C-alpha positions in Angstrom: 23.8 284.2 193.7 20.6 284.0 195.7 19.8 287.6 195.3 20.2 287.3 191.5 18.2 284.0 191.3 14.8 284.1 189.6 13.0 281.2 191.5 12.7 279.8 195.0 13.8 276.2 194.1 17.0 277.6 192.7 17.6 279.6 195.8 17.0 276.6 198.0 19.4 274.5 195.9 22.1 277.1 196.1 21.6 277.4 199.9 21.7 273.5 200.4 24.9 273.3 198.2 26.6 276.0 200.2 25.8 274.4 203.6 26.9 270.9 202.4 30.3 272.4 201.4 30.7 273.9 204.9 29.8 277.5 204.0 27.6 279.2 206.6 24.8 281.5 205.3 25.2 285.1 206.3 22.4 287.2 207.7 21.6 288.9 204.4 21.3 285.5 202.6 19.1 284.1 205.5 16.9 287.2 205.3 16.4 286.9 201.6 15.6 283.2 201.9 13.1 283.7 204.8 11.3 286.5 203.0 11.0 284.4 199.8 9.8 281.4 201.8 7.1 283.5 203.6 6.0 285.0 200.3 5.6 281.5 198.8 3.7 280.4 202.0 6.5 277.9 203.0 6.1 278.9 206.6 7.5 275.8 208.3 10.6 275.9 206.2 11.1 279.6 207.0 10.7 278.8 210.8 13.2 276.0 210.5 15.8 278.2 208.7 15.3 280.9 211.3 15.8 278.6 214.3 18.6 276.4 212.8 20.8 279.1 211.2 20.1 282.2 213.4 18.7 281.5 216.8 20.5 278.2 217.5 23.8 279.8 216.4 23.3 282.7 218.8 23.2 285.3 216.0 21.3 288.4 216.6 18.7 288.7 213.7 18.6 291.8 211.7 15.5 294.1 211.7 14.4 292.8 208.3 14.5 289.2 209.5 12.7 290.1 212.7 9.9 291.8 210.7 9.7 288.8 208.4 9.4 286.4 211.3 6.6 288.5 212.8 4.7 288.0 209.5 5.5 284.3 209.4 4.2 283.6 212.9 1.0 285.6 212.3 0.3 283.8 209.0 0.9 280.4 210.7 -1.5 281.2 213.6 1.3 281.4 216.2 0.3 284.9 217.4 1.9 284.6 220.9 5.3 283.8 219.2 4.7 286.7 216.8 4.1 289.1 219.8 7.3 287.9 221.5 9.4 288.6 218.4 7.6 292.0 217.8 8.1 293.0 221.5 11.9 292.6 221.0 11.6 294.9 218.1 9.6 297.4 220.1 12.1 297.4 222.9 15.0 298.2 220.5 16.3 301.6 219.6 13.6 304.2 218.6 15.3 304.8 215.3 14.3 301.3 214.1 12.2 301.4 211.0 9.3 298.9 211.4 7.9 297.0 208.6 4.4 298.3 207.8 3.2 294.8 206.8 4.4 293.3 210.1 2.7 296.1 212.1 -0.5 295.6 210.2 -0.4 291.8 210.9 0.1 292.5 214.6 -2.7 295.0 214.8 -5.1 292.7 213.0 -4.3 290.0 215.5 -4.8 292.3 218.5 -8.1 293.6 217.0 -9.4 290.0 216.5 -8.6 289.2 220.2 -10.2 292.5 221.4 -6.9 293.6 222.9 -7.3 297.3 222.1 -5.1 298.8 224.7 -2.2 296.7 223.5 -3.0 297.9 219.9 -3.0 301.5 221.2 0.5 300.9 222.7 1.7 299.5 219.3 0.3 302.5 217.3 1.7 305.1 219.7 5.2 303.5 219.6 5.8 302.4 216.0 7.1 305.0 213.4 5.1 303.7 210.5 2.4 305.5 208.5 -0.6 303.2 208.8 -3.7 303.0 206.7 -6.9 304.7 207.6 -8.6 301.4 208.2 -6.3 300.8 211.2 -7.0 304.2 212.8 -10.8 303.9 212.2 -11.0 300.4 213.8 -8.8 301.3 216.8 -10.5 304.6 217.5 -14.0 303.0 217.1 -13.2 300.1 219.5 -11.5 302.3 222.1 -14.5 304.6 222.2 -16.9 301.7 222.5 -14.9 300.3 225.4 -14.7 303.6 227.2 -11.0 304.4 226.6 -11.7 307.9 225.3 -8.4 309.5 226.2 -6.5 306.8 224.3 -8.9 307.3 221.4 -8.1 311.0 221.3 -4.4 310.3 221.3 -4.7 307.9 218.4 -6.7 310.6 216.6 -3.9 313.1 217.1 -1.3 310.5 216.0 -3.3 309.9 212.8 -3.3 313.6 212.0 0.4 314.0 212.6 1.3 311.0 210.4 -1.3 311.2 207.6 -0.8 314.9 206.9 -3.6 317.2 205.7 -6.0 314.3 204.9 -9.4 314.8 206.5 -10.7 312.1 209.1 -13.6 310.0 207.8 -17.2 310.4 208.8 -17.1 307.1 210.6 -14.2 308.2 212.7 -15.9 311.4 213.7 -19.0 309.4 214.7 -17.0 307.0 216.7 -15.5 309.8 218.7 -18.8 311.6 219.1 -20.7 308.5 220.3 -17.9 307.8 222.7 -18.0 311.3 224.2 -21.8 311.1 224.6 -21.5 307.7 226.3 -18.8 309.0 228.6 -20.7 312.2 229.5 -18.1 314.4 228.0 -20.6 316.8 226.4 -18.2 319.7 225.6 -16.0 317.5 223.5 -19.0 316.0 221.8 -20.2 319.5 220.9 -16.7 320.3 219.5 -16.9 317.2 217.2 -20.3 318.6 216.0 -18.6 321.9 215.1 -15.6 320.3 213.4 -17.8 318.0 211.4 -19.7 321.0 210.1 -16.5 322.8 209.1 -15.3 319.6 207.2 -18.6 319.6 205.3 -20.1 316.5 207.0 -23.8 316.4 207.8 -24.8 315.9 211.4 -27.6 313.4 211.2 -30.7 312.6 213.3 -29.1 309.8 215.1 -26.3 312.0 216.4 -28.7 314.7 217.6 -30.8 312.1 219.3 -27.7 310.6 221.0 -26.6 314.0 222.3 -30.1 314.8 223.6 -30.1 311.4 225.5 -26.6 312.0 226.9 -27.6 315.4 228.3 -30.7 313.9 229.9 -28.6 311.1 231.4 -26.3 313.7 232.8 -29.3 315.6 234.4 -28.7 318.5 232.0 -32.3 319.0 230.9 -31.9 322.5 229.7 -29.0 321.6 227.4 -31.0 318.6 226.1 -33.9 320.9 225.2 -31.5 323.4 223.5 -30.0 320.6 221.3 -33.6 319.5 220.4 -34.4 323.1 219.4 -31.2 323.4 217.4 -32.0 320.1 215.7 -35.4 321.4 214.5 -34.0 324.8 213.5 -31.4 323.2 211.2 -34.1 321.2 209.4 -33.2 317.8 210.8 -36.5 316.2 211.6 -36.8 314.2 214.8 -38.1 310.6 214.5 -40.1 308.4 216.9 -36.9 307.5 218.9 -36.1 311.2 219.4 -39.6 312.0 220.6 -39.7 308.9 222.8 -36.5 310.0 224.6 -37.8 313.5 225.1 -41.1 312.3 226.5 -39.6 309.8 228.8 -37.0 312.1 230.3 -39.4 315.1 230.6 -41.7 312.7 232.6 -38.7 311.5 234.7 -37.9 315.1 235.6 -41.5 316.1 236.4 -41.9 318.3 233.3 -45.2 316.7 232.3 -46.6 319.7 230.4 -43.4 319.7 228.2 -43.9 316.0 227.7 -47.5 316.5 226.5 -46.4 319.3 224.2 -43.8 317.0 222.6 -46.4 314.3 222.2 -48.7 316.8 220.4 -45.8 318.0 218.2 -45.1 314.4 217.2 -48.7 313.8 216.2 -48.8 317.1 214.2 -45.7 315.9 212.3 -47.7 312.8 211.2 -45.8 310.5 213.4 -47.8 308.0 215.5 -46.6 307.8 219.1 -45.8 304.3 220.3 -47.7 302.7 223.2 -44.6 303.2 225.3 -44.7 307.0 224.8 -48.3 307.1 226.1 -47.5 304.6 228.9 -44.7 306.7 230.3 -46.7 309.9 230.2 -49.9 308.3 231.7 -47.8 306.8 234.5 -46.3 310.2 235.4 -49.7 311.9 235.3 -51.2 309.2 237.6 -48.3 309.7 240.0 -49.2 313.4 240.1 -52.9 312.5 240.5 -53.8 314.4 237.3 -56.6 312.0 236.4 -58.5 314.4 234.1 -55.3 314.7 232.0 -55.1 310.9 232.0 -58.7 310.6 230.6 -57.9 313.1 227.8 -54.7 311.2 227.0 -56.5 307.9 226.8 -59.1 309.4 224.4 -56.2 310.6 222.3 -54.6 307.2 222.5 -57.7 305.5 221.1 -58.1 308.0 218.3 -54.5 307.3 217.2 -55.3 303.6 216.8 -52.3 302.5 218.9 -52.4 298.9 220.1 -52.6 298.6 223.9 -50.1 296.4 225.7 -49.8 294.8 229.1 -47.5 297.5 230.4 -50.1 300.2 229.8 -52.7 298.0 231.5 -50.4 297.5 234.5 -49.9 301.3 234.9 -53.6 302.0 234.8 -54.4 299.0 237.1 -52.1 300.3 239.8 -54.3 303.4 240.2 -57.6 301.5 240.5 -59.1 299.4 243.3 -58.4 295.7 243.0 -62.1 294.9 242.5 -62.0 296.9 239.2 -59.1 294.8 237.7 -61.4 292.5 235.8 -63.5 295.3 234.2 -60.3 297.1 233.2 -59.0 293.9 231.7 -62.2 293.5 229.7 -61.9 297.0 228.3 -58.4 296.3 227.2 -59.5 293.0 225.6 -62.1 295.0 223.6 -59.5 297.5 222.5 -57.0 294.7 221.5 -59.8 292.9 219.6 -60.6 296.1 217.6 -57.1 295.7 216.0 -57.8 292.1 215.0 -58.8 291.8 211.4 -62.0 289.9 210.9 -63.0 289.9 214.6 -66.7 289.5 215.0 -67.9 291.7 217.9 -71.5 290.6 217.5 -70.6 287.1 218.7 -69.6 288.6 222.0 -71.8 291.6 222.6 -75.1 290.4 221.2 -75.5 287.9 224.0 -76.8 288.2 227.6 -74.1 286.0 229.0 -72.1 287.1 232.0 -68.7 288.9 231.8 -66.6 285.7 232.4 -68.2 284.0 229.4 -67.7 287.1 227.2 -64.0 287.3 228.1 -63.5 283.6 227.4 -65.2 283.9 224.1 -63.2 286.9 223.1 -59.9 285.2 223.9 -60.8 282.1 221.9 -61.8 284.3 218.9 -58.6 286.4 219.1 -56.5 283.3 219.4 -57.9 281.9 216.1 -57.0 285.0 214.2 -53.9 286.6 215.7 -51.7 284.7 218.2 -49.4 287.7 219.0 -52.4 289.8 220.1 -53.8 286.8 221.9 -50.6 286.5 223.9 -51.0 290.1 225.0 -54.7 289.6 225.8 -54.0 286.5 228.0 -51.2 288.3 229.8 -53.6 291.1 230.8 -56.4 288.9 232.0 -54.1 286.5 233.9 -52.5 289.5 235.6 -56.0 290.8 236.6 -57.0 287.4 238.1 -53.7 287.3 240.0 -54.3 290.8 241.3 -57.8 289.7 242.6 -56.1 286.6 244.2 -58.0 284.2 242.0 -55.0 282.0 241.4 -56.9 278.8 240.5 -58.7 280.6 237.7 -55.5 282.2 236.5 -53.7 278.9 236.4 -56.7 277.4 234.5 -56.5 280.2 232.0 -52.7 279.7 231.6 -53.3 276.1 230.7 -56.0 277.1 228.2 -53.7 279.6 226.4 -51.1 276.9 225.9 -53.7 274.5 224.5 -54.8 277.2 222.1 -51.2 277.5 220.7 -50.4 280.8 222.4 -47.0 281.5 223.9 -47.0 283.1 227.4 -45.1 286.3 227.7 -42.5 286.8 230.4 -45.0 289.3 232.0 -47.5 286.4 232.2 -45.1 284.1 234.0 -44.0 286.9 236.4 -47.7 287.6 237.3 -48.3 284.0 238.2 -45.1 283.7 240.1 -45.7 286.8 242.1 -49.2 285.7 243.1 -48.1 282.1 244.0 -45.3 283.5 246.1 -47.7 285.8 248.0 -50.0 282.9 248.7 -47.2 280.7 249.9 -47.4 278.1 247.1 -43.6 277.6 246.7 -44.0 274.2 245.0 -46.2 275.7 242.3 -43.7 278.5 241.9 -41.1 275.8 241.0 -43.5 274.2 238.6 -44.2 277.5 236.8 -40.4 278.3 236.6 -39.9 274.8 235.1 -42.5 275.4 232.5 -41.0 278.8 231.7 -37.6 277.3 231.1 -38.8 274.3 229.2 -40.5 276.7 226.7 -37.1 278.3 226.1 -37.7 281.4 228.2 -35.2 282.1 231.0 -36.2 284.0 234.2 -34.9 287.6 234.0 -33.7 289.8 236.8 -37.3 291.1 237.3 -38.5 287.5 237.8 -36.0 286.9 240.6 -36.9 290.4 242.1 -40.6 289.6 242.1 -40.0 286.3 243.7 -37.6 287.5 246.4 -39.8 290.6 247.1 -42.9 288.5 247.5 -41.2 286.0 249.8 -39.7 288.9 251.9 -43.1 290.6 252.2 -44.4 287.3 253.7 -41.4 287.1 255.9 -40.2 283.8 254.4 -36.5 284.4 254.3 -35.6 280.8 253.7 -37.3 280.8 250.4 -35.9 284.2 249.5 -32.3 282.9 250.2 -33.1 279.8 248.2 -33.8 282.1 245.1 -30.4 283.7 245.7 -28.8 280.3 245.6 -30.5 279.5 242.3 -29.2 282.8 240.9 -25.6 281.8 242.0 -26.0 278.4 240.3 -26.8 280.2 237.1 -23.9 282.6 237.5 -26.3 285.6 238.0 -25.6 288.4 240.5 -28.5 289.9 242.4 -29.2 293.6 241.6 -29.4 296.3 244.2 -33.2 296.1 244.4 -33.1 292.4 245.4 -30.5 293.2 248.1 -32.7 296.1 249.2 -35.7 293.7 249.6 -33.8 291.2 251.7 -32.1 293.9 253.9 -35.5 295.3 254.6 -36.9 291.9 255.7 -33.9 291.1 257.9 -34.2 294.5 259.6 -37.9 293.9 260.4 -37.1 290.5 261.8 -34.5 292.2 264.1 -31.7 290.5 262.3 -29.8 293.7 261.8 -26.3 292.1 261.8 -27.4 289.7 259.0 -28.7 292.8 257.2 -25.2 294.4 257.5 -23.6 291.2 256.2 -26.0 291.4 253.2 -24.9 295.0 252.5 -21.3 293.9 252.6 -22.0 291.0 250.2 -23.6 293.5 247.8 -20.5 295.7 247.9 -18.3 292.6 247.4 -20.3 291.7 244.3 -19.1 295.0 242.8 -22.5 296.7 243.0 -22.6 300.4 243.9 -25.2 301.1 246.6 -27.9 303.6 245.7 -29.8 306.0 248.0 -32.7 303.6 248.4 -30.8 300.6 249.7 -28.8 302.8 252.1 -32.0 304.4 253.4 -33.5 301.0 253.9 -30.4 300.2 256.1 -30.8 303.5 258.0 -34.5 302.6 258.7 -33.3 299.1 259.8 -30.9 300.6 262.3 -33.7 302.7 263.8 -36.0 299.6 264.0 -33.3 297.9 266.0 -32.5 300.8 268.3 -29.2 301.7 266.7 -29.6 305.4 266.1 -25.8 306.1 266.2 -25.2 303.6 263.4 -28.0 305.2 261.3 -26.3 308.6 261.6 -22.9 307.2 260.7 -24.3 305.4 257.6 -26.0 308.7 256.5 -22.6 310.5 256.9 -20.9 307.7 254.9 -23.5 308.1 252.2 -22.5 311.8 251.8 -18.8 310.9 251.7 -19.4 308.5 248.9 -21.0 311.2 246.7 -24.5 309.8 247.1 -26.4 313.1 247.5 -29.2 312.7 250.1 -32.7 313.5 248.8 -35.9 314.3 250.6 -36.4 310.5 250.9 -33.3 309.8 253.0 -33.5 313.0 255.0 -37.1 312.1 255.9 -36.0 308.7 257.1 -33.2 310.1 259.2 -35.1 312.9 260.8 -38.2 310.7 261.5 -36.0 308.0 263.1 -34.2 310.4 265.3 -37.4 312.0 266.6 -38.9 308.6 267.2 -35.7 307.8 269.3 -36.2 311.1 271.2 -32.9 312.5 269.8 -34.6 315.8 268.9 -31.3 317.9 268.9 -29.8 315.6 266.2 -33.1 315.7 264.3 -33.0 319.5 264.2 -29.4 319.4 262.9 -30.3 317.2 260.0 -33.5 319.1 259.3 -31.4 322.3 258.9 -29.2 320.4 256.4 -32.3 319.3 254.5 -33.7 322.8 254.3 -30.3 324.2 253.3 -30.1 321.6 250.5 -33.4 323.0 249.1 -35.7 320.1 250.2 -39.0 321.0 251.6 -40.7 318.9 254.3 -43.3 316.6 252.7 -46.4 314.8 253.9 -44.3 311.7 254.8 -42.1 313.7 257.2 -45.0 315.6 258.8 -47.1 312.4 259.2 -44.1 310.6 260.8 -43.6 313.5 263.3 -47.3 313.6 264.1 -47.3 309.9 264.7 -44.2 310.0 267.0 -45.5 312.9 269.1 -48.9 311.3 269.4 -47.4 308.0 270.6 -45.6 309.8 273.5 -48.8 311.7 274.6 -47.8 315.1 273.1 -50.9 315.4 270.8 -50.9 319.2 271.3 -47.6 319.5 269.4 -48.8 316.8 266.9 -51.9 318.8 266.1 -49.9 322.0 265.7 -47.7 320.2 263.2 -50.8 319.0 261.3 -52.1 322.6 261.1 -48.7 323.8 260.0 -48.6 321.2 257.2 -52.1 321.7 255.9 -53.0 325.3 256.5 -49.7 327.1 256.3 -47.6 324.9 254.0 -50.6 323.8 251.9 -49.4 320.2 251.6 -52.1 317.9 250.4 -53.1 315.3 253.0 -52.9 311.6 251.9 -54.6 308.5 253.3 -51.8 307.6 255.8 -51.9 311.2 257.2 -55.7 310.9 257.9 -55.3 307.5 259.5 -52.4 308.8 261.7 -54.5 311.8 262.8 -57.5 309.8 263.7 -55.5 307.1 265.5 -53.4 309.8 267.3 -56.4 311.7 268.7 -58.1 308.4 269.7 -54.9 307.1 271.4 -54.7 310.4 273.4 -58.3 310.7 274.6 -57.2 309.7 278.2 -53.5 310.2 278.3 -52.9 313.6 276.6 -50.1 315.6 278.3 -49.0 319.1 277.8 -45.3 319.1 277.0 -43.3 322.1 275.8 -39.7 320.9 275.8 -37.3 323.4 274.2 -35.9 321.0 271.7 -39.3 320.1 270.4 -40.2 323.8 270.0 -36.9 324.2 268.0 -38.0 321.5 265.7 -41.4 323.1 265.2 -39.9 326.6 264.6 -37.5 325.2 261.9 -40.5 323.8 260.1 -42.5 327.0 260.7 -39.7 329.1 259.1 -40.4 327.6 255.6 -44.2 328.0 255.8 -45.7 329.4 252.6 -48.7 331.2 254.2 -48.2 333.9 257.0 -49.2 332.8 260.4 -52.9 333.2 261.3 -54.8 331.7 264.2 -53.7 328.1 264.6 -56.5 325.6 265.1 -56.7 324.7 268.7 -57.3 321.3 270.1 -59.0 320.7 273.4 -56.6 318.8 275.6 -57.8 319.7 279.1 -60.1 316.8 279.7 -60.8 313.3 278.3 -64.3 314.5 277.6 -63.1 317.3 275.4 -60.7 315.0 273.6 -63.6 312.6 272.9 -65.7 315.4 271.4 -62.7 316.5 269.3 -62.1 312.9 268.1 -65.8 312.6 267.0 -65.6 315.9 265.0 -62.4 314.8 263.3 -63.9 311.5 262.3 -66.9 313.2 260.8 -64.5 315.5 258.8 -62.5 312.4 257.5 -65.8 310.8 256.5 -66.3 313.5 253.9 -62.8 313.1 252.3 -62.3 311.6 248.8 -60.4 308.7 250.3 -63.6 307.2 251.6 -64.6 304.4 251.5 -61.4 302.9 252.7 -60.6 300.0 255.0 -57.8 301.7 256.9 -59.8 304.9 257.5 -62.8 302.9 258.6 -60.6 301.0 261.1 -59.1 304.2 262.5 -62.6 305.8 262.8 -64.1 302.7 264.5 -61.0 302.8 266.9 -61.7 306.5 267.6 -65.4 305.8 268.5 -64.3 302.9 270.7 -61.8 305.1 272.6 -64.5 307.8 272.9 -66.8 305.2 274.5 -69.3 305.5 271.6 -69.7 301.8 270.8 -73.0 302.3 269.1 -71.4 304.8 266.6 -68.6 302.3 266.1 -71.1 299.6 265.1 -72.9 302.1 262.8 -69.6 302.6 261.0 -69.0 298.8 261.1 -72.2 298.3 259.3 -71.7 301.3 257.0 -68.4 300.0 255.7 -70.0 296.7 254.7 -72.8 298.4 252.9 -70.2 300.3 250.9 -68.5 297.1 249.8 -65.6 297.2 252.3 -65.1 293.9 254.1 -64.0 294.2 257.8 -60.6 292.6 258.4 -59.0 291.1 261.5 -58.0 294.6 262.7 -61.7 295.8 262.6 -62.9 292.8 264.6 -60.0 292.9 267.1 -60.8 296.6 267.9 -64.4 295.7 268.8 -63.5 292.5 270.6 -61.0 294.5 272.7 -63.7 297.0 273.6 -66.2 294.4 274.8 -63.4 292.7 276.9 -62.5 296.0 278.6 -66.2 296.5 279.3 -66.5 293.0 280.9 -68.7 291.7 278.0 -66.7 288.6 277.4 -69.7 286.7 275.8 -70.2 289.4 273.2 -66.5 289.3 272.5 -66.7 285.5 271.9 -69.7 286.0 269.7 -67.9 288.6 267.6 -64.8 286.3 267.4 -67.0 283.5 266.1 -68.7 285.8 263.6 -65.3 286.8 262.4 -64.5 283.2 261.6 -67.9 282.7 260.0 -67.4 285.7 257.7 -64.2 284.1 256.3 -61.9 286.5 258.1 -59.2 284.4 259.6 -58.1 285.7 263.1 -54.4 286.7 263.3 -52.1 286.4 266.3 -53.3 289.8 267.7 -57.0 288.8 267.6 -56.3 285.5 269.3 -54.2 287.1 272.0 -56.8 289.9 272.6 -59.5 287.3 273.4 -57.0 285.0 275.2 -56.0 287.8 277.5 -59.6 288.7 278.2 -60.5 285.1 279.1 -57.6 285.0 281.5 -58.4 288.3 283.1 -62.0 287.3 283.7 -61.0 283.9 285.1 -62.3 281.7 282.2 -59.1 279.7 282.1 -60.6 276.6 280.7 -61.9 278.5 277.7 -58.5 280.2 277.5 -56.7 276.9 277.4 -59.0 275.6 274.7 -58.3 278.8 272.6 -54.6 278.3 273.2 -54.9 274.8 271.7 -56.7 276.2 268.6 -54.0 278.8 268.2 -51.3 276.2 268.3 -53.0 274.1 265.7 -53.0 277.2 263.4 -49.3 277.7 264.0 -49.8 280.8 266.2 -48.5 281.4 269.8 -49.6 283.8 272.5 -47.8 286.9 273.7 -45.8 286.7 277.0 -48.6 288.3 279.1 -51.1 285.7 278.0 -48.7 282.8 278.6 -48.0 284.1 282.1 -51.7 284.4 282.9 -52.2 280.7 281.9 -49.1 279.7 283.8 -50.3 281.4 287.0 -53.7 279.8 286.6 -52.2 276.3 286.5 -49.9 277.0 289.5 -52.9 278.4 291.5 -54.8 275.2 290.8 -51.8 272.9 291.7 -51.6 271.6 288.1 -47.8 271.3 287.9 -47.8 269.2 284.7 -49.6 271.7 282.4 -47.8 274.5 284.2 -44.3 273.0 283.3 -45.4 272.5 279.7 -46.4 276.2 279.4 -43.0 277.1 280.9 -41.2 275.0 278.2 -43.3 276.7 275.5 -42.4 280.1 276.8 -38.8 279.3 276.6 -39.1 278.0 273.0 -40.5 281.4 272.0 -37.7 283.2 274.0 -40.1 284.4 276.7 -38.9 284.5 280.3 -41.6 284.3 283.0 -41.7 287.1 285.6 -40.2 286.6 289.1 -43.5 285.8 290.8 -44.5 283.2 288.1 -41.2 281.4 288.1 -41.0 281.3 292.0 -44.6 280.0 292.1 -43.8 277.2 289.5 -40.6 276.1 291.3 -42.3 276.0 294.7 -45.1 273.9 293.2 -42.7 271.4 291.6 -40.8 271.1 294.9 -44.0 270.5 296.8 -44.9 267.7 294.4 -41.4 266.2 294.6 -40.7 266.7 290.9 -36.9 267.1 291.2 -36.0 266.8 287.5 -38.5 269.5 286.4 -37.6 271.7 289.3 -33.9 271.5 288.5 -34.7 272.3 284.8 -36.6 275.4 285.9 -33.8 276.4 288.2 -30.9 276.0 285.8 -32.6 277.5 282.8 -33.4 280.6 284.7 -29.9 280.7 286.3 -28.4 280.6 282.7 -30.5 283.7 281.9 -29.3 285.3 285.2 -32.8 285.3 286.6 -32.9 284.9 290.4 -35.3 283.2 292.8 -36.4 284.0 296.4 -34.2 282.5 299.1 -37.2 280.6 300.5 -37.7 279.0 297.1 -34.1 278.0 296.8 -34.4 276.5 300.4 -37.3 274.4 299.2 -35.2 273.1 296.3 -32.2 272.4 298.5 -34.4 270.4 300.9 -35.7 268.3 298.0 -32.2 267.7 296.9 -31.1 266.7 300.4 -34.0 264.3 300.6 -32.9 262.6 297.3 -29.1 263.1 297.5 -28.3 263.3 301.2 -24.5 262.6 300.7 -24.0 266.1 299.3 -24.1 269.0 301.7 -24.9 272.1 299.5 -26.7 272.9 296.3 -23.5 274.0 294.6 -21.8 270.8 295.6 -24.5 268.9 293.8 -24.3 271.1 290.6 -22.6 268.6 288.3 -24.8 265.7 289.2 -28.0 267.7 289.3 -27.2 269.5 286.1 -26.9 266.1 284.3 -30.2 265.1 285.7 -31.9 268.4 284.7 -30.8 268.1 281.1 
């Protein structure tokens, strides 16, 4: 009756009548009713019928009813219940015919919830011919989420079930982009071929994607081949294609290819973006091809491309700090030239100074074009920060907000970096608050800049505070941030904390790169842990991080410094076998290591090998190392021809480019000969393109001082100032040390005072140099006064200076100040020498100061430092006098220890 009924109300009436007369509905009848109820959207009634007349009666539903209930639950939003019912259907016999509509409902639900692997499982198991929309969506999403093998299987299933029908263009593209993203180039190329055979056009975006994928996979030749194929087939590259080519050719050092691509782009009437120029200019600057940079900048101006802050930043890095403002002004002029209606006469037809002209330009640009004004302010504020004019930069920042400009993230980062470097942590918080109140959140680069600046200043507390803030925001530090903190911890001799930081990075799910592991290797060497450095290098190889020249150089240099020459030779062989040639960094490090142990003969042979035979260009650090090395060895040069060192030299000699000729000799027989050699070397350095330079001037002044040519040292001291180089604390300390060694303490004091008057603040080394001189020459009152000044500035002496002052107070029977100096030494983890501590304990016993004497005794005993028996006898006598009831010093331990502390 229900099957023959024409309306749902009639069917329901019939069902109710049958039930009221005690007639149970069979499965077929229930199935028909449920299907009609679902079709009429009576979902709750259908559910009730299903539960009351099938489930509660323990009847196994038919496949039709199960399929219908899947649809019912999906339509009523009960997707989990729908899945449970559908899973029962999936677990049944493979011969079950699934309802196409039910399967479609399930797949739609899984797609909406991004559960693509479950959808893949459904498609692979049901025996239903699905629509193309289903295959397209599933393959697309699987490719996007990286499940390429599953996508390929769905593609195969689709072909088996849909017959000869051709896949859609969208489907081909989904597979292609997935293969490119996954680095599966051969399969991407096969999709190319099949698309062509099906009559589909391979467009510009697909060619560009494949080019980028090959570059990302370090297959530059294949990327170039795809580009040439693209052009040959008549598919014209666009700005994005050219940008990818230029960027990646620059990254791989193929700068001439990058320039050729840029020229091709211009010839095809496409205007390169500022980013294309910036990437190429940065690479040329790195290679020191400054003429090419000038030509490229002229080309940039002729193309009428608007400059930005990134290009400014790249150029600024290759200029001295003092030129930052002039460069910024040039950029402001260039930006102003793109502002419609800008009146240049209002700026250039005046005799006002540069500051006024810049300020006037900014105001005029702000009135006409706020976007360009934002860029202009960003450039100028960065220039001021670079020149450490933070007050002016902050004033300009306030002005730009008053003019209605919106600071760029680059602007905020420039201010934050400068404030961190100057130690203004409260102002950093203020700038961050302004940044967030304007709706701009700090990015990873902001946190990196902040942490890096704090670490360079050695302020780890503030660096860790920034990490805590990242945690609060749910952000994970990147590898570069961890690298900065690990480096700082290593320099502070906190190597185990550095190891914990590396473990934390791994726990955060970050893969270490070669740089951070090399930082850790350097840290191990700084802390005398050469074995651990080697083990980490070997682990790096095991984890498929291929060592480059950078990590090999760190390892070989560290092993040589630790006098493990055999191990250094082993890794140098590996480096050469891997195709890496020794560079200026490695040679300079080896020269420095051998110079420091008095083997300047070998150091000079290495310098000759590097420059004359391997034709490696010398850099600034190399010149500084050479001059410092020869100066350091004027008196202490020794001839050393150890076999292992010779092995190291011959390994380097084997890869020399130029056949051996006469090696430049260095006179090492006498101090006088070394002095003459040092002076000649200084004169050669004076003619290099690196001059004038503060570090070179300091090394040359140090060389003249070691050669006992103080007049020449002062000539260079005056020359550097004439050339605009201000002497720093190192310059003054070198000269002060020379006067002290010559017994000219008054001249040393005058120079120290001049240093302060010139605005050069003495550092710890400068103070200690003068303090040690005053102590050695018996001017202990002056030394104590200088010590007081140091302490007010938050500095403290070295152990030798402390001990000199301690001995002076002991010699003059001044037990109170002597004990205070002893306590200060302990607070800085210094332990007085045996003579000093015996002298102090004797003095305290003589003056009957039992508590202070016991403090000295027990603190030294805790550190396993011994005293003379005669000194201990004095202490025992003093204890006997005050505590006669105890017979020995050990018997008094508990009582006396309580008194001492």
